[in-house]
N, C-alpha and C positions, 0 to 999 in steps of 0.2 A: 528562503533557505538558510540554515544555520551555517555559521562559519567557525564554530568552536572546535571541529574535528578537522585537523589539516589533511589534505590529500598526500598519500605517502609517496606517491611519484607523480608530480605535476606533468600534465601533458600538454604540450604546444598546440594550440588550436589556431593559431594565427593565420594558418594557410586556408581555413575555413571561411566562408562567408556566414554572416549572421544567420541567414535563413537555414543553411545546413546545421549550424550549431543549435538552433530552434527546433528543427526537425529531429535531431538526435535527442535532445531533452524530452520532446513529446514521446518519443518511441520508449525511453526509459520510464517515464511517468506511465504509459500504457501498460508496460510490462510489470510494474510494480502493482498497478490496480488489477490486472488479471491475476497474479499470484495471490494477492489479498483475496479476491472473489473466490479463487479455487480452495483457499485455506479455510474459508468461512462457509463453504457449502456443507450442507448436512449430510451425514453419511449414517449407514446403519449400525446402531448400537451393538448389534451382534457381530457384525463384520470388525468393528473397532475392538471389540473384546478379544478376538482371534488373531487379530493383525498385529505382527511384531513391530511395525511401525506406527502404531497407534499414539504412542507417547510422543513421537516426534510430530505428529500431526496435531496433537493437543497444544504442543508448544507453539508451532506455526499458527495455529488458530488463535491463540491467547495474543501472540504478537500481532496478528493482522487485527483483532478486535481492538487492541490498544491503539493502533495506527489510525484505523478508521475513526475511532473516537477522539482522536486530536492528540494522541501522544507524541512525544518528542521524536523527531526523525529528521534525517538529513533532507528528505522531501517530505514536507507535510502532506497529509491527505488532501487538504483543501487545496493546495498549490498544485498537485498532481491532477485533480479534477479540472482546475481552472486551465491548466496547460493543454487539456484535451477539450476545452469548451463545454465542460460538463458541469452541472450544478452539484455540489457536494452533498447537499441534503437529498436529492433525488437518488444519487449514487448509494448513499448510505441506505436509504429505503429500499431500494432494489436488492442490496446485499443482506437485507433482513436486520439491519442494524439502525433502523430509523428511530425517530422519538417514540417512547412508549414501549419499546422492544427490549428493554434492558440496557440501553446505551447510557453509559456513564461517561461524560465527557471529561477528558484528561486535560489539565492546564498546560 
């Protein structure tokens, strides 16, 4: 996890056990992975052409592609997968972003 962006309002978690904090982190990682998968799913080009939200979906998709490819993030893709005991390469492949499918890894 990167520490270069400070939390705007630090939350005191000292009353929680390590297991509770870890479970919360796993839930966050799962939610982010689900959102990325939804953003990457293929939709009808005709529907996108008439949908007023297609531009927003495009930006979401580009962001998800960059994240899955290893782009800079507060929770890196690999870390999110590992927190859920999932293999990052397998998840990438299932999301349609595996090697040989246009994946360009970001530094």
